[in-house]
C-alpha positions in Angstrom: -47.3 -28.3 -65.4 -48.5 -25.0 -66.9 -52.3 -24.6 -67.6 -52.9 -22.3 -70.6 -55.0 -19.2 -70.0 -58.4 -19.1 -71.8 -58.5 -16.9 -75.0 -60.3 -13.5 -74.7 -63.9 -14.0 -75.3 -63.8 -17.7 -75.0 -66.3 -19.5 -72.8 -64.5 -21.6 -70.2 -65.4 -25.2 -70.1 -67.3 -26.2 -67.1 -65.4 -28.3 -64.6 -66.6 -31.7 -63.2 -69.6 -31.6 -61.0 -70.9 -33.9 -58.4 -74.6 -34.6 -58.8 -76.9 -35.6 -56.0 -79.7 -37.8 -57.0 -83.1 -36.3 -56.7 -84.6 -36.9 -53.3 -81.2 -37.9 -51.7 -80.2 -36.2 -48.4 -76.8 -35.8 -46.9 -76.0 -38.3 -44.2 -75.8 -36.5 -40.8 -72.7 -37.1 -38.7 -73.0 -40.1 -36.3 -73.0 -39.8 -32.6 -69.4 -41.0 -32.5 -68.4 -38.2 -34.9 -70.1 -35.6 -32.9 -68.6 -36.8 -29.6 -65.1 -36.9 -31.2 -65.5 -33.4 -32.6 -66.4 -32.0 -29.2 -63.4 -33.7 -27.7 -61.1 -32.2 -30.3 -62.6 -28.8 -29.7 -62.3 -29.1 -25.9 -58.6 -30.1 -25.9 -57.5 -27.9 -28.8 -55.7 -25.5 -26.5 -54.7 -28.0 -23.8 -51.1 -28.1 -22.7 -48.8 -31.1 -23.6 -49.2 -34.1 -21.4 -46.1 -34.6 -19.3 -44.3 -37.9 -19.4 -45.5 -40.3 -16.6 -43.3 -40.9 -13.7 -42.3 -44.6 -13.5 -40.6 -44.7 -10.1 -42.9 -47.5 -8.8 -41.5 -50.5 -7.0 -40.6 -53.5 -9.2 -40.6 -55.9 -6.3 -42.2 -56.4 -2.9 -39.6 -58.8 -1.7 -36.4 -57.9 0.3 -33.3 -57.7 -1.8 -31.9 -60.9 -0.3 -31.1 -63.9 -2.5 -31.9 -66.3 0.3 -35.2 -64.7 1.0 -36.1 -64.7 -2.7 -35.2 -68.4 -3.0 -37.3 -69.3 0.0 -40.2 -67.4 -1.4 -39.9 -69.2 -4.7 -39.8 -72.5 -2.9 -42.9 -71.6 -0.9 -45.0 -70.5 -3.9 -43.9 -73.4 -6.1 -45.1 -75.8 -3.3 -48.4 -73.8 -3.0 -49.0 -74.6 -6.7 -48.6 -78.3 -5.9 -45.1 -78.5 -7.5 -42.7 -80.8 -5.6 -39.6 -78.8 -4.8 -36.1 -80.2 -4.1 -32.8 -78.4 -3.3 -29.4 -79.7 -4.2 -25.9 -78.7 -5.5 -23.9 -79.5 -8.6 -22.3 -82.4 -6.6 -25.7 -83.9 -5.7 -27.9 -83.3 -8.8 -27.0 -86.5 -10.6 -28.0 -88.7 -7.7 -31.1 -86.6 -7.0 -32.4 -86.9 -10.5 -31.6 -90.7 -10.5 -33.7 -91.0 -7.3 -36.6 -88.9 -8.6 -36.8 -90.9 -11.9 -36.6 -94.2 -9.9 -39.4 -93.1 -7.5 -41.5 -92.3 -10.5 -40.8 -95.7 -12.1 -39.8 -94.0 -15.4 -38.3 -96.3 -17.9 -37.6 -93.5 -20.4 -36.7 -89.8 -20.1 -36.8 -87.2 -22.8 -33.6 -85.1 -23.0 -33.2 -81.7 -24.7 -30.2 -81.3 -27.0 -28.0 -79.2 -24.6 -29.0 -80.6 -21.2 -25.8 -80.9 -19.1 -24.7 -84.5 -19.5 -23.7 -85.0 -15.9 -27.2 -84.3 -14.7 -28.4 -87.7 -15.9 -25.1 -89.5 -15.6 -26.4 -91.7 -12.7 -29.9 -92.3 -14.1 -31.0 -95.6 -15.5 -34.0 -94.7 -17.8 -33.5 -94.9 -21.5 -32.6 -91.5 -23.0 -35.0 -90.2 -25.7 -33.3 -87.4 -27.5 -35.6 -84.7 -28.8 -35.9 -84.7 -32.6 -38.2 -82.9 -34.9 -39.4 -86.2 -36.2 -40.9 -87.1 -32.8 -44.7 -86.9 -33.0 -47.1 -86.1 -30.2 -47.9 -89.8 -30.0 -44.2 -90.6 -29.6 -43.8 -88.0 -26.9 -46.9 -89.4 -25.1 -45.0 -92.7 -24.7 -42.2 -91.0 -22.8 -42.6 -91.1 -19.1 -40.5 -88.2 -17.9 -38.7 -85.1 -19.3 -35.8 -83.2 -17.6 -35.1 -79.6 -18.7 -33.4 -76.5 -17.5 -35.3 -73.1 -17.5 -34.9 -69.5 -18.5 -36.1 -67.9 -15.3 -38.1 -68.5 -12.2 -40.3 -65.8 -10.6 -40.4 -66.0 -6.8 -43.5 -63.8 -6.1 -45.7 -65.8 -8.4 -44.0 -69.3 -8.2 -43.6 -69.3 -12.0 -41.1 -71.2 -14.1 -40.4 -69.6 -17.5 -39.1 -71.6 -20.5 -37.9 -69.9 -23.7 -37.0 -72.9 -25.9 -33.2 -72.6 -25.3 -31.2 -75.8 -26.1 -31.3 -77.0 -22.4 -35.1 -76.8 -22.5 -36.0 -77.9 -26.0 -39.2 -77.4 -27.9 -42.3 -76.3 -26.1 -44.1 -79.6 -26.9 -41.7 -81.8 -25.0 -42.7 -80.2 -21.7 -46.4 -80.3 -22.5 -47.0 -83.9 -23.6 -45.0 -86.2 -21.2 -46.8 -86.7 -17.9 -43.8 -85.9 -15.6 -41.6 -82.8 -15.9 -38.5 -82.2 -13.8 -37.3 -78.6 -14.2 -33.9 -77.5 -12.9 -33.5 -73.9 -11.8 -30.1 -72.5 -11.1 -30.1 -70.3 -8.0 -29.5 -67.4 -7.7 -28.7 -66.6 -11.3 -32.0 -67.8 -12.8 -34.2 -66.6 -9.9 -35.9 -63.1 -9.9 -38.3 -61.7 -7.3 -41.0 -60.3 -9.5 -42.6 -60.2 -12.9 -41.3 -56.7 -13.8 -37.8 -58.0 -13.1 -38.4 -61.1 -15.3 -39.8 -59.1 -18.2 -36.6 -57.1 -18.3 -34.5 -60.2 -18.8 -36.7 -62.2 -21.2 -36.6 -62.0 -25.0 -40.2 -61.4 -26.2 -39.2 -62.9 -29.6 -38.6 -66.3 -28.1 -41.4 -68.9 -27.5 -42.0 -68.3 -23.8 -43.9 -70.8 -21.7 -45.0 -69.7 -18.3 -45.6 -72.6 -15.8 -47.2 -72.1 -12.4 -47.5 -75.6 -11.0 -48.6 -78.8 -12.8 -51.4 -78.6 -15.4 -54.7 -78.1 -13.7 -58.2 -77.0 -14.5 -61.7 -77.0 -12.8 -65.1 -77.6 -14.3 -68.3 -75.7 -13.3 -68.5 -77.8 -10.2 -65.0 -76.7 -9.2 -63.7 -80.3 -9.4 -59.9 -80.0 -10.0 -58.5 -82.1 -12.9 -54.8 -82.3 -13.5 -52.9 -83.2 -16.7 -55.4 -81.9 -19.2 -53.2 -79.2 -20.7 -49.7 -80.5 -19.7 -47.9 -82.8 -17.2 -49.8 -84.0 -14.1 -46.6 -83.9 -12.1 -44.1 -81.0 -11.9 -40.9 -81.4 -9.8 -38.6 -78.4 -9.5 -35.0 -78.8 -8.5 -33.4 -75.6 -7.1 -29.8 -76.0 -8.0 -27.6 -73.9 -5.7 -24.6 -72.4 -7.5 -21.2 -72.0 -5.8 
């Protein structure tokens, strides 16, 4: 856009002006502004910050699958989870026994739980459906799921909502949760190793033992925020 030049002898029109009300004073810079200004001045000629070295250890556990599995077992038990070990040949009878010992008449089943896991069990299967309300789930006595990962150093089970685990609510409402962990493929030593294998876009549930909380008197109460009983089956793979 071209601005025409004023004609010779013409008086230029005054531009817009900003008027300050009579008696008004300019607001002085705040303490924060002054501090930030000094910081900018001090680092104006500073060299570029080098990239940090990230060669730290990602695990404090020996790189031995048997040792990692033993550590997971120990830490799960320390969190008051009941831990069992079995193989593919023995899992059906183990789950049958665990449900019978619990006296469960019904068991909640995620959509893609391997069918042979519960092939010997007697309880009525309740298949997870979106129509099931929290009240419906509260009537179910046990739930059996798989998992996404297990972290040995913290004794933590991670669920990510995959079809063998189902929706988050089905593992929070029933009072008894049996979680099957395939070993060694689903077992990692540490949290840094776990984070590299998990999808942060999925609904991750981190479980360290059965639900427990303590009041101001340090009286432990279990089952307030989830199942009172957690049983973990370490399923050894061939």
